[in-house]
C-alpha positions in Angstrom: 104.5 -20.6 -23.2 107.5 -19.1 -21.3 110.1 -21.5 -19.9 112.2 -20.5 -17.0 115.8 -21.7 -16.8 116.1 -20.5 -13.3 113.6 -21.5 -10.7 112.6 -19.6 -7.6 113.7 -21.4 -4.5 110.2 -21.3 -3.2 109.1 -23.4 -6.2 111.4 -26.0 -5.1 110.0 -25.7 -1.6 106.5 -26.0 -2.9 107.5 -29.1 -4.9 109.2 -30.6 -1.8 106.0 -30.0 0.3 103.7 -31.4 -2.4 105.8 -34.5 -2.9 106.8 -35.1 0.7 106.3 -38.7 1.7 106.0 -39.9 -1.9 109.6 -40.6 -2.5 111.7 -39.4 -5.4 109.9 -38.2 -8.5 110.0 -41.2 -10.8 107.9 -39.6 -13.5 104.2 -40.2 -14.2 101.9 -41.9 -11.8 98.7 -43.3 -13.4 97.0 -43.3 -10.0 96.5 -39.5 -10.0 95.8 -39.1 -13.7 92.3 -38.1 -14.8 90.3 -40.5 -16.9 88.6 -39.5 -20.1 85.2 -39.4 -18.5 86.5 -37.2 -15.7 88.1 -34.8 -18.2 84.9 -34.6 -20.1 82.8 -33.9 -17.0 85.2 -31.2 -15.7 85.3 -29.6 -19.2 81.5 -29.6 -19.3 81.2 -28.0 -15.9 83.9 -25.5 -16.7 82.4 -24.4 -20.0 79.2 -23.6 -18.2 81.0 -20.7 -16.6 81.8 -19.1 -20.0 80.6 -15.5 -20.3 77.1 -15.2 -21.9 78.4 -14.1 -25.3 80.3 -17.4 -25.5 77.4 -19.7 -24.6 77.3 -22.5 -27.2 75.0 -25.1 -25.7 75.7 -28.8 -24.9 76.0 -29.8 -28.5 79.2 -27.8 -28.9 81.0 -29.6 -26.1 82.3 -32.6 -28.1 83.8 -30.2 -30.7 85.5 -28.1 -28.0 86.8 -31.3 -26.5 88.4 -32.4 -29.8 90.1 -29.0 -30.1 91.7 -29.2 -26.6 95.5 -29.6 -26.9 97.6 -31.5 -24.4 100.8 -29.9 -23.1 103.4 -31.5 -20.8 105.6 -29.6 -18.4 108.7 -30.4 -16.3 108.9 -29.4 -12.6 109.4 -25.6 -12.3 108.4 -24.9 -15.8 105.9 -22.0 -16.3 102.6 -23.5 -17.4 100.9 -20.2 -18.0 102.2 -16.7 -17.7 100.1 -13.8 -16.5 100.1 -12.1 -20.0 98.8 -15.3 -21.6 96.0 -16.2 -19.3 93.2 -14.2 -20.9 93.3 -16.1 -24.1 92.9 -19.7 -22.8 92.0 -22.0 -20.0 93.4 -25.4 -19.2 92.4 -28.5 -17.2 95.2 -30.2 -15.2 95.1 -33.9 -16.3 98.1 -35.1 -14.4 100.6 -33.7 -11.9 100.5 -30.5 -9.7 100.6 -26.9 -10.6 101.3 -24.0 -8.2 99.7 -20.6 -8.5 101.9 -17.6 -7.8 100.8 -14.0 -7.5 103.1 -11.0 -7.7 102.0 -7.7 -6.3 104.2 -4.6 -5.7 107.3 -6.7 -6.5 106.5 -9.3 -3.9 105.8 -12.9 -5.0 103.6 -15.2 -2.9 102.2 -18.7 -3.5 98.5 -18.9 -3.4 97.8 -22.6 -3.7 98.7 -25.9 -5.4 96.3 -27.4 -7.9 95.8 -31.1 -8.3 94.5 -33.0 -11.3 91.1 -31.6 -12.2 92.1 -28.0 -11.4 91.6 -25.2 -13.9 94.2 -22.7 -15.0 93.9 -19.6 -17.1 91.6 -16.5 -17.2 89.4 -17.1 -20.2 86.9 -18.7 -17.8 86.6 -16.7 -14.5 87.8 -18.6 -11.4 88.7 -17.6 -7.9 92.4 -17.9 -8.9 92.3 -15.9 -12.1 94.1 -12.6 -11.7 96.1 -10.3 -14.0 99.2 -10.9 -11.7 98.8 -14.8 -11.5 101.3 -17.2 -12.9 100.9 -21.0 -13.0 104.1 -23.1 -12.6 104.5 -26.9 -12.6 105.4 -28.4 -9.3 105.8 -31.9 -10.6 105.9 -33.2 -14.1 102.4 -32.4 -15.3 100.0 -32.5 -18.3 97.4 -29.8 -19.0 94.8 -29.8 -21.8 94.3 -26.3 -23.1 91.4 -24.6 -25.1 92.3 -21.3 -26.7 90.1 -18.3 -27.6 90.7 -19.1 -31.3 89.2 -22.5 -30.8 86.1 -21.1 -29.1 85.7 -18.6 -31.9 86.0 -21.3 -34.6 83.5 -23.5 -32.9 81.1 -20.6 -32.3 81.4 -19.6 -36.0 80.7 -23.1 -37.1 77.8 -23.4 -34.7 76.3 -20.2 -35.9 76.6 -21.3 -39.5 74.8 -24.5 -38.7 72.1 -22.6 -36.8 71.6 -20.4 -39.8 71.5 -23.4 -42.1 68.9 -25.0 -39.8 66.8 -21.9 -39.8 67.0 -21.7 -43.5 65.9 -25.3 -43.8 63.1 -24.6 -41.4 62.0 -21.5 -43.4 62.3 -23.6 -46.6 60.0 -26.2 -45.1 57.6 -23.6 -43.9 57.7 -21.9 -47.3 57.0 -25.3 -49.0 54.0 -25.9 -46.7 52.7 -22.4 -47.3 53.2 -22.9 -51.1 51.3 -26.1 -50.9 48.6 -24.4 -48.8 48.4 -21.5 -51.3 48.1 -23.9 -54.2 45.4 -25.8 -52.4 43.6 -22.6 -51.7 43.9 -21.5 -55.3 42.5 -24.9 -56.4 39.8 -24.7 -53.7 38.9 -21.1 -54.8 38.0 -22.5 -58.2 35.2 -24.3 -56.5 32.3 -21.9 -55.6 31.4 -23.6 -52.4 35.0 -23.4 -51.2 35.3 -19.7 -52.1 32.1 -19.0 -50.1 33.4 -21.0 -47.1 36.7 -19.0 -47.2 34.7 -15.7 -47.4 33.2 -16.4 -44.0 36.4 -15.2 -42.3 36.5 -11.7 -43.8 32.7 -11.5 -43.2 33.2 -12.2 -39.5 36.1 -9.7 -39.4 33.9 -7.0 -41.0 31.1 -7.6 -38.5 33.6 -7.4 -35.6 35.0 -4.1 -37.0 31.5 -2.7 -37.5 30.7 -3.5 -33.8 33.9 -1.8 -32.8 33.0 1.3 -34.8 35.8 0.9 -37.3 33.9 1.6 -40.6 36.9 1.5 -42.9 38.0 -1.9 -41.5 34.5 -3.2 -42.0 34.3 -1.9 -45.5 37.6 -3.5 -46.6 36.8 -6.8 -45.0 33.4 -7.0 -46.7 34.9 -6.1 -50.0 37.4 -9.0 -49.6 34.4 -11.3 -48.8 32.5 -10.0 -51.9 35.5 -10.7 -54.1 36.0 -14.2 -52.7 32.3 -15.1 -53.0 30.9 -13.1 -55.9 27.7 -15.2 -56.0 27.0 -14.6 -52.3 24.6 -11.6 -51.7 25.5 -11.3 -48.0 28.8 -9.2 -48.4 26.9 -7.0 -50.9 24.1 -6.4 -48.4 26.6 -5.6 -45.6 28.4 -3.1 -47.8 25.1 -1.6 -49.0 24.0 -0.9 -45.4 27.4 0.5 -44.7 27.0 3.0 -47.6 23.5 3.9 -46.6 24.8 4.9 -43.2 27.6 6.8 -44.9 25.0 8.7 -47.0 26.1 7.3 -50.3 22.7 6.1 -51.6 23.9 5.7 -55.2 26.6 3.1 -54.3 24.3 1.4 -51.8 21.5 1.0 -54.4 23.9 -0.5 -56.9 25.0 -3.0 -54.3 21.5 -3.9 -53.4 20.4 -4.3 -57.0 23.4 -6.6 -57.6 22.4 -8.6 -54.5 18.8 -8.8 -55.8 20.0 -10.2 -59.1 21.8 -12.9 -57.1 18.9 -13.6 -54.8 15.6 -12.2 -55.9 13.7 -13.8 -53.0 15.8 -12.1 -50.3 13.5 -10.0 -48.0 16.6 -8.1 -46.8 17.3 -7.0 -50.4 13.8 -5.6 -50.9 13.7 -4.0 -47.5 17.0 -2.2 -48.0 16.0 -1.0 -51.5 12.8 0.3 -49.9 14.8 2.3 -47.3 16.7 4.0 -50.1 13.5 4.9 -52.0 12.0 6.3 -48.8 15.0 8.4 -48.1 14.7 9.9 -51.5 11.0 10.6 -51.0 10.0 8.0 -53.6 7.3 6.6 -51.3 5.3 4.6 -53.9 8.5 2.7 -54.9 9.4 2.3 -51.2 5.9 0.9 -50.4 6.2 -1.6 -53.3 9.6 -2.8 -52.1 8.4 -3.1 -48.5 5.4 -5.1 -49.6 7.6 -7.5 -51.5 9.8 -7.9 -48.5 6.8 -8.5 -46.2 5.4 -11.1 -48.5 8.7 -13.0 -48.3 9.0 -12.5 -44.5 5.6 -11.6 -43.0 6.9 -12.1 -39.4 9.5 -9.2 -39.6 8.6 -6.3 -37.3 11.3 -4.1 -39.0 9.7 -4.6 -42.5 6.3 -3.8 -41.2 7.6 -0.7 -39.3 9.3 0.6 -42.5 6.2 0.0 -44.5 4.1 1.9 -42.0 6.5 4.9 -42.1 6.1 5.2 -45.9 2.3 4.8 -45.7 2.2 7.5 -43.0 4.2 9.7 -45.3 1.5 9.5 -48.0 -1.2 10.0 -45.3 -2.5 6.4 -45.5 -2.9 6.6 -41.8 -5.3 3.7 -41.2 -3.1 1.1 -43.0 0.0 2.6 -41.4 -1.5 2.2 -37.9 -2.4 -1.4 -38.7 1.2 -2.2 -39.6 2.5 -0.3 -36.5 0.2 -2.5 -34.4 1.5 -5.6 -36.1 5.1 -4.4 -35.5 4.4 -3.9 -31.8 2.8 -7.4 -31.6 5.8 -9.0 -33.2 8.5 -7.2 -31.3 6.9 -5.7 -28.2 6.6 -2.0 -27.4 9.2 0.2 -29.1 9.2 3.9 -28.2 9.7 5.0 -31.8 6.7 2.9 -33.0 4.5 4.3 -30.2 5.7 7.8 -31.0 4.9 7.5 -34.7 1.5 6.1 -33.9 0.9 9.2 -31.7 1.9 11.5 -34.6 -0.4 9.6 -37.0 -3.4 9.9 -34.6 -2.6 13.6 -34.2 -2.5 14.1 -37.9 -5.8 12.3 -38.2 -7.2 14.7 -35.6 -7.7 12.0 -33.0 -5.9 14.0 -30.2 -7.1 11.8 -27.3 -5.7 8.7 -28.9 -2.6 10.6 -29.9 -2.0 11.8 -26.3 -2.5 8.2 -25.1 0.2 6.9 -27.5 2.5 9.7 -26.6 2.3 9.0 -22.9 3.1 5.3 -23.6 6.1 6.3 -25.7 7.4 8.6 -22.9 7.1 5.8 -20.4 9.7 3.9 -22.5 11.8 7.0 -23.4 11.2 10.3 -21.7 13.5 12.2 -24.1 11.3 11.9 -27.2 10.7 15.5 -28.4 7.9 14.5 -30.9 5.9 12.8 -28.0 6.2 16.0 -25.9 5.1 17.9 -29.0 2.0 15.8 -29.4 1.0 16.2 -25.8 1.6 20.0 -26.2 -0.6 20.1 -29.3 -3.3 18.1 -27.4 -3.2 20.4 -24.4 -3.4 23.4 -26.8 -6.4 22.0 -28.5 -8.0 21.5 -25.1 -7.4 25.1 -24.2 -4.7 24.4 -21.7 -2.2 26.9 -23.1 0.1 27.0 -20.1 0.4 23.2 -20.0 1.0 23.2 -23.7 3.7 25.9 -23.4 5.5 23.8 -20.8 5.4 20.6 -22.9 6.6 22.5 -26.1 9.4 24.3 -24.3 10.6 20.8 -23.2 10.3 19.5 -26.7 12.5 22.2 -28.3 15.0 21.8 -25.4 15.3 18.1 -26.3 15.5 18.6 -30.1 16.4 22.0 -31.5 15.8 20.8 -35.1 12.3 19.4 -34.7 10.2 21.8 -36.7 6.7 20.8 -35.4 7.8 21.6 -31.8 8.6 25.2 -32.8 5.4 25.5 -34.8 3.2 24.5 -31.9 5.3 26.6 -29.5 4.5 29.6 -31.7 0.8 28.7 -31.5 1.1 28.4 -27.7 2.7 31.8 -27.4 0.1 33.3 -29.7 -2.8 31.9 -27.7 -1.2 33.5 -24.6 -0.9 36.8 -26.3 2.9 36.7 -26.3 3.2 37.7 -30.0 6.8 38.7 -30.1 7.8 35.3 -28.7 5.3 33.6 -31.1 7.0 35.3 -34.1 10.4 34.2 -32.9 9.2 30.6 -32.6 7.5 30.6 -36.1 10.6 32.2 -37.7 12.8 29.4 -36.2 10.3 26.9 -37.5 10.4 28.4 -41.0 14.2 28.5 -41.1 14.3 24.8 -40.3 11.4 23.5 -42.3 12.1 21.4 -45.4 8.5 20.7 -46.4 6.7 23.2 -48.5 3.4 22.3 -46.9 4.8 23.0 -43.5 6.4 26.3 -44.7 3.0 27.4 -46.1 1.4 26.8 -42.7 4.1 28.7 -40.9 3.9 31.6 -43.3 0.2 31.9 -42.7 0.8 32.3 -39.0 3.6 34.7 -39.5 1.7 36.9 -41.9 -1.1 37.1 -39.4 1.2 38.1 -36.6 3.1 40.6 -38.8 -0.2 42.2 -39.7 -1.1 42.5 -36.1 2.2 44.3 -35.4 1.8 46.7 -38.3 0.4 50.2 -37.6 -3.3 50.0 -37.2 -3.2 46.3 -36.6 -5.0 44.6 -33.8 -2.8 44.5 -30.7 
């Protein structure tokens, strides 16, 4: 602090005004001294105005209070010079302090602070200014807190906060460690492992619904590892690989599931699907029959069995199972459509057309159903009606070979041979059955012969 040996005459005047009527200055007066509780309350309220980067919380207040240093000043002595104010603040505990501001070489007195007033610029006040100087009017006592004290308390508080966080993390780590040990012990019990595997199974199902195949695959693999004796994750993975076109991996998973649960209808049904996709219809029918024996009320199993029976031209039995599937699950457009195709292949075109119309009532975009109706109209001699139906069929499904085949027949019956050849050639390019290719070649050869020199126009 800076001490003046010479006092400004206006300080003396300020002192005279402040002490007027009080008699001579006899020293300290206990009547205007702040009590400990008052000092504490003023300090608490003042510290609330600290800038944000200094905020320490209520717990730091006792420490700051212990660091406050009391200073005493004689009348006229500078309590705080302008160059020192930024590094501290003080609370007037006793006496009076005048605030002087000097601007452009002119000094003026702003106010006189009584006990409880705050001096300094570390905490913003209405009186803090780069040009302000605080001087004692009477003998006074001020308790100061310096920037270094704040920094020390802040550093100490931060260390304690870090230690507290470390203790908390240690406790959390201990809890997690105990939980991990408990999980490891639990995982040695098969029932516990299976229970834990329910979580990744559910996650996999959710991912599958959302269309995230990779997420579903990973979740089901985790479930399979957690519960190696549970066939359900293997079944889910197998279906996933069937949809991905990896029939080898899918079959391996289904076989493993069958070894775990030989009486599972889902296992036999999924194995039957793989055999059918390979064209191994006898094996597929056997697998579907096993699945049906285990779960006779499943419409899906009966539908799959009917498809394989239809593929080997066992139409009567296939239609029986289609009928049973419809009774179990209600009308399905695909089932009705397959029944229409079966009746058509049996030569029962009236019944085929009836089934096709029922299928189209449920789904008007079924190209095979339109094809059946076109074939029925063609057999009945209604070539124009047939042509309209078959054109609609190829517009709905440009890969459906029978639609192009019957379209060729319709054009042929109408004498539009060039268009008939084009339709048959498209059918031949798309056909994957040797039997169908043979039928198409027969029609094409006949049309080629007709177009050859000397052929029948």
